[in-house]
C-alpha positions in Angstrom: 0.0 -0.1 0.0 1.4 3.4 -0.9 0.7 6.0 1.6 -0.8 5.0 5.0 -3.3 7.6 6.0 -5.0 7.8 9.3 -8.9 7.5 9.5 -9.1 11.1 10.3 -6.8 12.1 7.3 -9.3 10.3 5.1 -12.3 11.9 6.6 -10.4 15.3 6.0 -9.7 14.4 2.5 -13.3 13.6 1.8 -14.6 16.7 3.5 -12.3 18.7 1.2 -13.8 17.0 -2.0 -17.4 17.5 -0.5 -16.7 21.2 -0.2 -15.6 21.2 -3.9 -18.7 19.5 -5.0 -20.8 21.7 -2.9 -19.5 24.6 -5.2 -20.6 23.0 -8.5 -23.9 21.1 -7.6 -27.1 22.7 -8.7 -28.6 22.6 -5.4 -27.4 21.9 -1.8 -27.4 18.3 -0.7 -29.8 17.7 2.3 -29.9 14.4 4.2 -32.7 13.1 1.8 -30.6 13.7 -1.2 -27.5 12.1 0.8 -29.6 9.1 1.4 -30.8 8.7 -2.1 -27.2 9.0 -3.6 -26.0 6.3 -0.8 -28.7 3.9 -1.8 -27.6 4.4 -5.5 -24.1 3.8 -4.6 -25.1 0.6 -2.7 -26.7 -0.6 -5.9 -23.9 0.3 -8.1 -21.6 -1.8 -5.7 -24.0 -4.8 -5.8 -23.9 -4.7 -9.5 -20.1 -4.8 -9.7 -19.9 -7.6 -7.1 -22.6 -9.6 -8.8 -20.8 -9.3 -12.1 -17.4 -10.0 -10.5 -18.8 -13.2 -8.8 -20.6 -14.3 -12.0 -24.3 -14.0 -10.9 -25.4 -12.9 -14.4 -25.5 -14.6 -17.6 -22.3 -14.8 -19.5 -23.8 -12.7 -22.3 -24.5 -9.9 -19.9 -20.9 -9.9 -18.5 -19.7 -9.3 -22.1 -21.9 -5.9 -22.4 -19.9 -2.8 -21.7 -22.1 -1.6 -18.9 -21.6 -4.9 -17.0 -17.9 -5.0 -17.3 -16.1 -4.7 -14.0 -12.7 -4.8 -12.1 -11.4 -4.9 -8.7 -10.8 -1.1 -9.2 -14.4 -0.6 -10.0 -15.4 -2.2 -6.7 -12.9 -0.2 -4.9 -14.2 3.1 -6.5 -17.9 2.2 -5.5 -16.7 1.6 -1.8 -14.9 4.8 -1.6 -18.1 6.5 -3.1 -20.0 4.8 -0.2 -17.5 6.1 2.3 -18.0 9.7 0.7 -21.8 9.6 1.3 -21.2 8.0 4.9 -18.9 11.0 5.8 -21.5 13.6 4.3 -24.3 12.0 6.4 -22.1 11.8 9.6 -21.3 15.4 9.2 -25.0 16.3 8.8 -25.5 14.9 12.3 -22.3 15.9 13.7 -21.2 12.3 14.3 -17.6 11.6 14.9 -17.2 8.4 12.7 -14.0 7.3 14.4 -15.6 7.4 18.1 -18.9 5.9 16.8 -16.8 3.0 15.3 -14.9 2.5 18.5 -18.1 2.5 20.6 -19.7 0.1 18.0 -16.8 -2.4 17.8 -16.4 -2.3 21.7 -20.1 -3.3 21.9 -19.5 -6.2 19.3 -16.7 -7.5 21.3 -18.6 -7.5 24.6 -21.4 -9.5 22.8 -18.8 -12.1 22.2 -17.9 -12.1 25.9 -14.6 -10.1 25.3 -13.3 -7.1 27.0 -11.2 -4.8 24.9 -9.7 -1.3 25.0 -9.6 -0.1 21.3 
């Protein structure tokens, strides 16, 4: 892996790009638009995964709009991250802290005490 970045650095990078998009989008993104886009991106990811895992007919895989690569899947995952940051910021949620709390709860469910 090239440049190792912290989670906070990735969020900061994403916020910088969000600000640039805010300058050129036709109207401000509210939470509803963000949720619609998040859902759309999940669908895009699902399509790429289904093609990669050979769920579609062979003929469909040969159609240009169904060709996919690992890079396409990576791109869709980062688009999801982009929308998650946008939604978290709308609600002033610290994603890093929320993740620590959630994963600590998961480990407690498994009967394990951790200090993440």
